N, C-alpha and C positions, 0 to 999 in steps of 0.2 A: 504494500500500500504506500502511495506517495502522498505527501502533504505539501501543498504549496504555501508559501508565505505571502500574506496579503499585507500591503502597506499603503499608506496614503502619502502622496507627494504634494508639496505646496511650496509657496514662497511669499515673502512680504518685504517690501511693499509691491504693489502691482505696477507701479511706474516711478520713475525718478525724473526730477526736473533740475536742470543745472542752469542757473543764471550767472553768466560769467562775463568778465571784461576780457578784452583781447589778451591772449597768452596767460590768463589766470587759470590755475588748476583747482579743481574741487573734487573731493572723494566722498562717496556715499556707500552704504552697506546694504546688501540684499541678504536676507536670512532665508535659508532653504531647509525644508523638512523632506527627508528622503531616506529610504533604506538602501539605496543603490551604493555599491562599493566605489564607483567612480561617477563623476558628473563632468562631461565635457562642455566647455563654454565657448560661445562664438557670438559675434555681433553682425547685424545687417542694418543698412541704412536706406531711407527713401531718397530718391534722386532730388526731391525738393519738398518743402513743407506743405505743399498742396496735395501730395499723394495721400490717398485714403490710408487710415491706420490698419493695414492688413499685412501680416508678415510675408505673404506670398508676393506682395508688390514691392517689398524692400529688397533691392538687388544691387545696391552700391556699397562702397566701403567708407569707413571713417576717413581714410586718407584722401579720398576723392573730394571731401569737404574741408580738407586741411584741419581735421580734428585729430587729436591724439587721445587714444583711449587705452587704458591699462587695466588688466585684471588677470587673475590666474586662469589659464586655458583648461586646466583640469583640476578637479577637487577630489581628494581622497575621502575615504569613509568617515574620517573624523573631522573633516573640514565642511562646515555647514554655514559659513558666512563668506560672501563674495564681496570684496572691496572693488568698486568701480571708480576709477579716476579719469577725469576728462578735462581737456583744455582745447581751445580753438583760437586760431589766429585771424580768421575772416569773420566779419560781422554778419549775422544772420540767424535764422531759426532752423534747426535741424532735428529730424525725427529718426529714431532708430529703435532697435530692440536687442536686448541681450537674450540669447537662447541658451538654455541649460538642458542638456540632453543626458538622460540617465543611460546606464549600460543596458543592453538588450536583455530581456527576461523572456525566454521562449520566443514567441513571435511578436512580442510587444516591445515598443520603444516609447518611453515617456519623454516628451519635450515640453519645457515650460518657457514662457517669455515674459520679460519685464520691459515695458515701454520706456524709451528714453526721449526726453525733450530737452534740447540744448539751445539756449539763447545766448549768443555772443553779442554784446552791445557795449558801446562806449559809456564810461562813467556810470556804471550800475548804482553804486552807493551815492554818488552826487545827485542823481535823478531822484532817488528816494528822499534824500535830505531836502531838496528843493520843494518837493510835493508836500512834505510835512510843514515846512516853513510857510508856504503859501496858504495851507489849510489853517494854520494857527493865526496868521495875519488876517485872513478872511473872517474868522470867528471874532477876533478883537474889533475889527471894523464894524461888524454887525452889532456887537454888544455896545459899542460907543454910540452907534446910530440909535439904537433902542433907548439908551440912557438919555440922549438929547431929546428924543420925542417925548419921553416921560416927563422930563424936566420942563419942557415948554408947555405941556398940557396942564401942569399944576396951576391953579388959580384961574383957569379959564372955565367959565361955566357955560353949559350948553342949555339952550331953551328949546323946548319943543312947542311949536305953534300948533294950537288946535283950533278948529273952527266951530 
């Protein structure tokens, strides 16, 4: 009698977003749940950000977009965290997927994918700071305006004319 081992495979998170400045590197972690002895890792990229989010449509490489991506290509039985590091030199938005392929069990092969969204833009931090400053400035102007209206309305009486 043969008994098969059943196990659930999974990963977290389902997507990673990298907001980068030119040539800035950021690393994020994918946690994997699997009983597989080895997991092979690869990445695929859409030709542009307008391509539908479908793995079968992702057929270019990170290098074609001047993106540098680093991760372990193979994970052993004890390795269940995958660190993904990315940087890019050209401004733009790029869509990709990290594919994790378990070793074959009989006729079955389990593959899992984590979506990657990479935005390379100038002055990421400075744009956020400007937005916050403008928001606070707008609120202060509105409070001052309301204060002036309230101050002017004191002492003014309103009469309702009835017939």
